[in-house]
C-alpha positions as CSV (number, residue, x, y, z in Angstrom):
1,M,-112.0,2.5,114.4
2,I,-112.9,3.4,110.8
3,R,-110.2,3.1,108.3
4,H,-110.5,4.9,105.0
5,R,-109.3,3.2,101.8
6,W,-107.7,5.7,99.5
7,E,-107.6,4.9,95.8
8,R,-104.7,6.3,93.7
9,H,-105.7,7.7,90.3
10,A,-102.3,8.9,89.0
11,F,-98.8,7.7,88.3
12,T,-96.0,8.4,90.7
13,L,-93.1,10.4,89.4
14,V,-90.9,7.3,89.3
15,E,-93.5,5.4,87.2
16,L,-93.9,8.3,84.8
17,L,-90.1,8.4,84.3
18,V,-90.0,4.7,83.7
19,V,-92.8,5.0,81.0
20,I,-91.0,7.9,79.3
21,A,-87.7,5.9,79.3
22,I,-89.4,2.9,77.7
23,I,-91.1,5.0,75.0
24,G,-87.7,6.7,74.3
25,A,-86.0,3.4,74.0
26,L,-88.7,2.2,71.5
27,V,-88.4,5.3,69.4
28,A,-84.6,5.0,69.3
29,L,-85.0,1.4,68.1
30,L,-87.6,2.3,65.5
31,M,-86.1,5.5,64.0
32,P,-83.2,3.9,62.1
33,A,-85.7,1.5,60.4
34,V,-88.0,4.4,59.6
35,Q,-85.1,6.4,58.1
36,R,-84.0,3.5,56.1
37,A,-87.5,3.0,54.7
38,R,-87.7,6.7,53.8
39,E,-84.4,6.7,52.1
40,S,-85.3,3.5,50.2
41,A,-88.4,5.3,48.9
42,R,-86.4,8.3,47.9
43,R,-83.9,6.2,46.1
44,T,-86.7,4.4,44.2
45,H,-88.2,7.8,43.3
46,C,-84.8,9.0,42.1
47,A,-84.3,5.8,40.0
48,N,-87.8,6.3,38.5
49,N,-86.9,9.8,37.5
50,L,-83.9,8.4,35.6
51,K,-86.1,5.7,34.1
52,N,-88.4,8.5,32.8
53,L,-85.5,10.4,31.3
54,G,-84.3,7.2,29.5
55,Q,-87.8,6.8,28.1
56,A,-87.8,10.4,26.9
57,V,-84.5,9.9,25.1
58,A,-85.9,6.8,23.4
59,A,-88.9,8.8,22.2
60,Y,-86.5,11.5,21.0
61,V,-84.4,9.0,19.1
62,D,-87.5,7.5,17.5
63,S,-88.5,11.0,16.2
64,N,-85.1,12.4,15.3
65,R,-83.0,9.3,14.5
66,L,-80.3,10.9,16.7
67,F,-79.7,11.2,20.4
68,P,-80.2,14.7,21.9
69,P,-77.0,16.8,22.0
70,L,-75.4,17.7,25.3
71,S,-76.2,21.3,24.3
72,V,-77.3,23.5,21.5
73,D,-76.1,27.0,20.8
74,I,-78.6,29.8,20.7
75,M,-78.1,33.5,19.8
76,G,-79.1,35.5,22.8
77,E,-79.1,39.2,23.5
78,G,-75.4,39.3,23.2
79,K,-75.5,37.9,19.7
80,S,-72.9,35.3,20.5
81,P,-73.7,31.5,20.7
82,K,-74.7,30.3,24.2
83,P,-75.1,26.6,25.0
84,I,-78.6,25.4,26.3
85,S,-78.7,22.1,28.0
86,W,-80.1,18.8,26.8
87,T,-82.9,19.3,29.4
88,Y,-84.5,21.9,27.1
89,R,-84.9,19.4,24.3
90,L,-86.5,16.7,26.4
91,L,-89.2,18.9,28.1
92,P,-91.9,18.1,25.6
93,L,-91.3,14.4,26.2
94,L,-91.5,14.9,29.9
95,D,-95.1,16.3,29.9
96,E,-93.7,19.9,30.0
97,Q,-94.8,21.1,26.5
98,A,-96.1,24.4,27.9
99,A,-92.8,25.1,29.6
100,Y,-90.9,24.3,26.4
101,D,-93.2,26.5,24.3
102,K,-92.7,29.4,26.7
103,F,-88.9,29.1,26.7
104,Q,-88.8,28.7,22.9
105,K,-90.7,31.9,22.5
106,A,-88.2,33.7,24.7
107,I,-85.4,32.3,22.6
108,D,-87.1,33.4,19.4
109,R,-87.5,36.9,20.8
110,G,-83.8,37.0,21.8
111,T,-84.5,37.5,25.5
112,V,-82.4,34.6,26.7
113,L,-78.7,35.2,27.2
114,G,-77.9,31.6,27.8
115,G,-78.8,28.7,30.0
116,W,-78.5,30.7,33.2
117,Q,-79.9,33.7,34.9
118,N,-80.1,37.1,33.2
119,G,-81.9,40.3,33.8
120,H,-84.9,39.9,31.4
121,P,-88.0,39.0,33.5
122,E,-89.4,36.7,30.8
123,A,-86.3,34.5,30.8
124,R,-85.8,34.7,34.6
125,S,-89.3,33.4,35.3
126,Y,-88.6,30.3,33.2
127,L,-85.0,29.6,34.2
128,N,-85.7,29.8,38.0
129,R,-88.3,27.0,37.8
130,D,-87.6,23.7,39.5
131,F,-88.8,20.6,37.6
132,S,-89.4,17.6,39.8
133,I,-88.2,15.3,37.1
134,F,-84.7,16.9,37.4
135,R,-84.5,16.6,41.2
136,C,-83.5,13.6,43.3
137,P,-85.5,13.8,46.6
138,S,-82.5,12.5,48.6
139,D,-80.4,15.6,47.7
140,L,-80.5,18.9,49.5
141,R,-83.0,21.3,48.0
142,L,-81.7,24.6,46.7
143,P,-83.0,27.5,48.8
144,A,-85.9,29.6,47.5
145,N,-83.9,32.8,47.9
146,R,-81.2,32.0,45.4
147,C,-78.1,33.7,44.3
148,E,-78.0,35.7,41.1
149,G,-77.0,33.3,38.4
150,W,-78.7,30.2,39.9
151,T,-81.6,28.6,38.1
152,G,-83.5,25.4,38.7
153,Q,-81.9,22.4,40.3
154,L,-80.4,19.6,38.2
155,N,-79.4,16.3,39.8
156,Y,-79.1,14.2,36.7
157,K,-76.2,14.7,34.3
158,A,-75.5,13.4,30.8
159,C,-72.5,11.2,30.0
160,V,-69.7,12.7,27.9
161,G,-67.5,9.6,28.1
162,D,-64.1,9.2,29.7
163,L,-62.5,12.4,28.3
164,V,-61.3,15.0,30.9
165,K,-60.1,17.8,28.7
166,D,-62.1,20.1,26.4
167,N,-65.5,18.4,26.6
168,D,-67.0,21.7,25.6
169,R,-65.0,21.9,22.4
170,V,-64.9,18.4,21.1
171,A,-67.5,17.8,18.3
172,D,-67.7,14.1,19.1
173,T,-66.9,13.1,22.7
174,R,-66.4,9.5,23.6
175,G,-69.8,9.4,25.3
176,I,-73.3,9.6,23.7
177,F,-73.6,13.3,24.5
178,S,-71.5,16.0,22.8
179,P,-72.0,19.8,22.3
180,N,-74.2,20.2,19.2
181,G,-73.8,16.4,18.9
182,R,-75.3,14.1,16.3
183,T,-74.9,10.6,17.8
184,S,-76.9,7.9,16.1
185,L,-77.9,4.4,17.3
186,A,-75.3,3.0,14.9
187,D,-72.6,5.1,16.6
188,V,-73.2,3.2,19.9
189,S,-71.3,0.1,18.9
190,D,-70.6,-1.0,22.5
191,G,-74.3,-1.7,22.8
192,L,-77.2,0.3,24.3
193,S,-77.2,-1.9,27.5
194,R,-73.5,-1.2,28.1
195,T,-73.5,2.6,27.5
196,L,-74.6,5.2,30.0
197,L,-77.0,8.0,29.4
198,F,-77.5,9.7,32.7
199,A,-76.3,9.5,36.3
200,E,-76.8,11.4,39.6
201,K,-74.9,14.4,40.8
202,V,-75.7,16.2,44.0
203,A,-76.0,20.0,44.0
204,G,-73.2,22.2,45.4
205,N,-73.4,22.8,49.1
206,N,-72.8,26.5,49.9
207,E,-73.4,25.8,53.6
208,N,-70.7,23.2,54.0
209,R,-67.5,23.4,52.0
210,E,-66.4,20.1,53.5
211,D,-69.1,18.3,51.7
212,T,-66.8,16.3,49.3
213,V,-69.5,14.8,47.1
214,A,-71.1,18.1,46.4
215,N,-68.4,20.6,45.9
216,V,-65.4,21.0,43.6
217,V,-61.6,21.3,43.9
218,L,-60.1,24.1,41.9
219,K,-56.8,24.5,40.2
220,V,-56.2,20.8,39.3
221,T,-54.2,21.1,36.1
222,E,-53.5,17.4,35.4
223,A,-55.9,15.1,33.5
224,A,-55.1,11.9,35.4
225,P,-57.8,10.8,37.9
226,Q,-55.3,10.3,40.7
227,D,-54.4,14.0,40.5
228,C,-58.0,14.8,41.3
229,M,-58.4,12.2,44.0
230,M,-55.3,13.4,45.9
231,A,-56.2,17.1,45.5
232,W,-57.9,17.5,48.8
233,P,-56.6,18.8,51.1
234,G,-53.8,21.1,50.1
235,I,-54.3,22.1,46.5
236,G,-56.3,25.1,45.3
237,S,-59.7,26.1,46.8
238,W,-62.5,23.9,48.1
239,G,-65.8,24.5,46.3
240,K,-66.4,27.0,43.6
241,N,-65.5,30.4,45.0
242,D,-68.6,31.9,43.4
243,P,-71.7,30.2,44.8
244,R,-73.5,31.0,41.6
245,R,-71.4,28.4,39.9
246,F,-71.9,25.4,42.1
247,P,-72.8,22.2,40.1
248,G,-76.5,21.5,40.1
249,V,-77.7,25.1,40.2
250,R,-78.2,25.7,36.5
251,W,-80.5,23.1,35.0
252,S,-80.5,24.8,31.6
253,D,-76.8,25.6,31.2
254,G,-75.3,23.3,28.5
255,R,-71.7,23.5,29.5
256,P,-70.3,20.1,30.7
257,Y,-69.6,21.3,34.2
258,Y,-73.3,21.9,34.7
259,S,-75.0,19.4,32.5
260,G,-72.6,16.5,32.0
261,F,-70.3,13.9,33.8
262,N,-67.4,11.7,32.8
263,T,-66.6,8.2,33.8
264,V,-63.1,8.8,35.1
265,V,-63.1,9.2,38.9
266,P,-65.2,6.6,40.6
267,P,-68.6,7.6,42.0
268,N,-68.8,9.7,45.2
269,S,-65.2,10.8,44.9
270,L,-63.8,14.3,44.4
271,S,-64.7,16.5,41.5
272,C,-62.0,18.8,40.1
273,V,-61.7,21.6,37.5
274,S,-58.8,23.5,36.0
275,N,-59.3,27.0,37.4
276,D,-62.6,28.3,36.1
277,S,-63.2,25.9,33.2
278,E,-66.6,24.6,32.5
279,G,-65.4,22.0,29.9
280,W,-62.1,20.8,31.4
281,G,-62.4,18.7,34.6
282,H,-63.2,15.5,36.5
283,F,-67.0,15.8,36.6
284,T,-67.7,13.0,39.1
285,V,-71.1,11.5,39.8
286,S,-72.4,11.5,43.3
287,S,-75.5,10.9,45.5
288,R,-76.9,11.1,49.0
289,H,-77.7,7.3,48.8
290,K,-75.4,5.1,50.8
291,G,-72.7,3.3,48.7
292,G,-73.2,4.4,45.2
293,V,-75.3,6.2,42.5
294,N,-78.3,5.4,40.3
295,V,-77.7,5.4,36.5
296,V,-79.7,4.8,33.4
297,Y,-78.4,3.1,30.2
298,A,-79.1,3.8,26.6
299,D,-81.5,0.9,26.5
300,G,-83.6,2.4,29.3
301,S,-82.5,0.1,32.1
302,V,-81.7,1.5,35.5
303,S,-79.2,0.2,38.0
304,F,-77.2,1.2,41.1
305,I,-73.5,1.4,40.7
306,T,-71.4,1.1,43.8
307,D,-68.5,3.4,44.8
308,A,-66.3,0.3,44.6
309,V,-66.8,-0.2,40.8
310,D,-63.6,-1.1,39.0
311,H,-62.0,2.1,37.8
312,G,-58.8,0.8,36.2
313,N,-55.6,2.9,35.8
314,L,-56.0,6.1,37.7
315,S,-52.7,7.4,36.4
316,A,-53.9,7.4,32.8
317,E,-54.4,10.7,31.1
318,G,-58.0,11.5,30.1
319,T,-57.0,13.3,26.9
320,L,-57.8,12.8,23.2
321,E,-54.1,12.1,22.6
322,Q,-54.0,9.3,25.1
323,L,-57.5,7.8,24.7
324,H,-58.0,5.3,21.9
325,N,-60.5,2.5,21.7
326,E,-60.8,0.8,25.2
327,S,-61.0,3.0,28.2
328,P,-58.1,2.8,30.6
329,F,-60.5,3.5,33.5
330,G,-61.8,0.0,34.0
331,V,-65.5,-1.0,34.1
332,W,-66.5,2.5,35.1
333,G,-64.7,4.1,32.1
334,S,-66.0,1.5,29.7
335,L,-69.6,2.2,30.7
336,G,-69.1,5.8,29.6
337,T,-67.8,5.2,26.1
338,K,-70.1,4.5,23.2
339,A,-67.6,2.8,20.9
340,G,-64.6,1.8,23.0
341,G,-64.9,-1.9,22.2
342,E,-64.7,-2.9,25.9
343,T,-66.2,-6.0,27.4
344,A,-67.9,-4.5,30.5
345,N,-71.4,-5.7,31.0
346,N,-74.4,-4.3,32.7
347,T,-75.8,-7.4,34.4
348,S,-78.2,-5.8,37.0
349,P,-81.5,-4.1,36.5
350,L,-82.8,-1.6,39.1
351,L,-81.7,-2.8,42.6
352,H,-84.1,-2.3,45.5
353,D,-82.7,-3.2,48.9
354,P,-84.5,-1.5,51.8
355,A,-82.6,-3.5,54.4
356,G,-79.3,-2.0,53.5
357,P,-76.8,-0.9,50.8
358,P,-77.2,-2.5,47.4
359,T,-74.8,-4.9,46.0
360,A,-72.5,-4.1,43.1
361,A,-74.5,-3.2,40.0
362,V,-71.9,-3.9,37.3
363,T,-69.4,-6.7,36.7
364,E,-66.8,-7.6,34.2
365,Q,-67.8,-10.1,31.5
366,P,-65.4,-13.1,31.5
């Protein structure tokens, strides 16, 4: 009797399912590590952007003997002063001389209403541009089809100190940056390594009003940080009612709400404003990085400050009448003031920790 020997050249269904299950398990194990590596790279890129901004400020100070102002007023089509952000002054120092020249010509011709969208095509073509140096890759990108009133994205804000009220009206805020300001190196008596220049702020999220680090609580009328931190839920509205006015959507708008931050509420906590004010509010820094935000100091050093940074007395009022010398808002508040006389010390350079969240970036000096 002849027996035929059959050779099998394919997997059975059971074997195929086992192989697929094994591959799926390996992918599940590897994906978190891949995501962590990607976020570590994005965080490093974000920190490098801040480093470059710090170097641009140093070059500006060398040339002008002053720090750039938070904003400068221009006379637009409406013939009333309109604030243009610090970003405009730094463009030539960020390898964007051509963009600066184009915008300056538009200003000279009076076709720019202000640091936000307007109907003139010359100004619109410039204001809508996204500059990579002003964007953190970890943040959500603004959609290409943007609301009227949006311009390019801005994820880095300038420090106005620990003042809550009237940052758009005070000629000399407690931070390095003021509207039409003239801060010199001598004015930063707390030391360049102990005074913040810029920090991160994520752009407003029109798709998710529950995104607490991106959006803003309205109708908070008290200047104490605790009033802001307890404002959600239950007080006012969540997010700017008008999507055109979300933070981070107007890179060239010089009002503090769009271009500045204060060191009052700790990082990645709520931001709050009084009704529709662009100068009165708790302008809180935030990021998509886990556990804190990147910052750059006036000496050009970059570090990562955790959400748990000491924030002092949250019941203190952030007003000119109440703020004298040392900041009541702990280490975080002291890093924002240029001449508060505090003893907070920036002891960490840029922190890279691809394996997990970074450690605290600032400590108190004994």
